[in-house]
C-alpha positions in Angstrom: -0.1 0.2 -0.1 1.6 3.4 -0.9 2.5 5.8 2.0 0.4 8.7 0.4 -2.9 8.8 -1.5 -1.4 10.9 -4.0 1.5 8.3 -5.1 1.1 6.5 -8.2 0.6 7.1 -12.0 -1.2 10.3 -12.8 -4.3 9.8 -15.2 -4.7 12.8 -17.5 -8.5 13.9 -17.7 -8.3 16.9 -19.6 -5.7 18.4 -21.7 -5.9 21.6 -23.8 -5.4 21.0 -27.6 -2.4 22.7 -29.1 -4.6 24.7 -31.7 -6.8 26.0 -28.9 -3.8 26.9 -26.5 -2.4 29.0 -29.7 -5.7 30.5 -30.1 -5.6 31.3 -26.3 -2.2 32.8 -26.6 -3.1 35.0 -29.7 -6.1 36.4 -27.8 -4.2 37.0 -24.5 -1.4 38.8 -26.5 -4.0 41.0 -28.4 -5.7 41.8 -25.3 -2.3 42.6 -23.5 -1.4 45.0 -26.4 -4.6 47.0 -26.2 -4.4 47.2 -22.6 -0.7 48.5 -22.8 -2.0 51.0 -25.5 -4.5 52.4 -23.1 -2.4 52.3 -20.0 -3.1 55.4 -17.7 -6.6 55.8 -19.5 -9.9 55.8 -18.1 -11.9 52.6 -19.3 -14.7 50.4 -18.7 -14.1 47.0 -18.8 -16.6 43.9 -19.3 -15.6 40.5 -18.4 -16.9 37.1 -19.7 -18.9 36.6 -16.6 -21.0 39.7 -17.0 -19.3 42.1 -14.6 -18.2 45.4 -15.5 -15.7 47.8 -14.1 -14.7 51.2 -14.4 -11.3 52.9 -13.6 -7.9 53.4 -15.1 -5.4 51.0 -16.4 -2.5 51.4 -13.9 -0.2 48.2 -15.0 -0.5 45.3 -17.2 1.8 41.9 -17.0 1.7 38.7 -18.8 -1.7 37.5 -16.9 -3.3 40.3 -15.3 -4.4 44.0 -16.0 -4.6 46.3 -12.9 -7.5 48.6 -13.0 -7.6 51.5 -10.3 -11.3 51.3 -9.6 -12.9 54.8 -10.0 -13.9 56.4 -6.5 -17.9 56.5 -7.2 -17.4 52.9 -8.6 -19.2 51.1 -5.6 -18.3 47.6 -5.2 -18.7 45.0 -2.4 -14.6 44.9 -1.9 -14.7 48.0 0.0 -15.0 47.2 3.7 -16.4 48.8 6.5 -19.4 50.7 7.0 -19.1 52.8 3.7 -21.1 50.9 1.4 -22.4 51.7 -1.8 -23.3 54.5 -2.7 -21.2 56.3 -0.1 -17.4 57.2 -0.7 -14.8 56.0 1.6 -11.6 58.4 1.3 -9.7 55.5 3.1 -10.2 53.0 0.3 -10.4 55.5 -2.7 -7.0 53.7 -4.2 -8.4 50.4 -4.8 -6.6 48.3 -7.4 -8.4 45.3 -9.0 -6.3 42.8 -10.8 -8.4 41.1 -13.6 -7.3 38.1 -15.5 -6.5 39.0 -19.1 -8.4 35.7 -20.5 -11.7 36.9 -18.7 -12.1 40.2 -20.6 -14.5 40.4 -22.9 -14.7 44.1 -24.0 -12.5 47.4 -23.1 -14.3 50.7 -23.7 -12.3 53.9 -23.7 -14.2 56.7 -21.4 -13.9 60.1 -22.8 
C-alpha cells in the first residue's frame, strides 16, 4: 500500500489541444497589447462573467490587467460601513487585478 494517497501514476482527464492553446495565446497577446496601449487611460472593462468595472489601467503584466477603480464605482470589495453609494476616502485607491482571459470588452471613457 502506498504511503500517500497521491502516489502512483497520474491519469490525465483533460488536456488543452495545441491549436486551442495557440488561439488562447493569440487572444491574450492581443488583449495585453490593447491594455498596454491604453495604460493610464480611463476605461470600462466587461468580463466574460457579466461584470463591468470602471477605472484607470495602471499596470499590465503577462496574466493580469490592474485597474484602479473609480472612487464612485461602489463595489462589495470596499470594507467597512461605507457601503455603496457612499464614498470612503480611506479606500479610494483600490486596484483590482483582472485576468486577461476573462476580459470580453474594453471601452475607452472620454
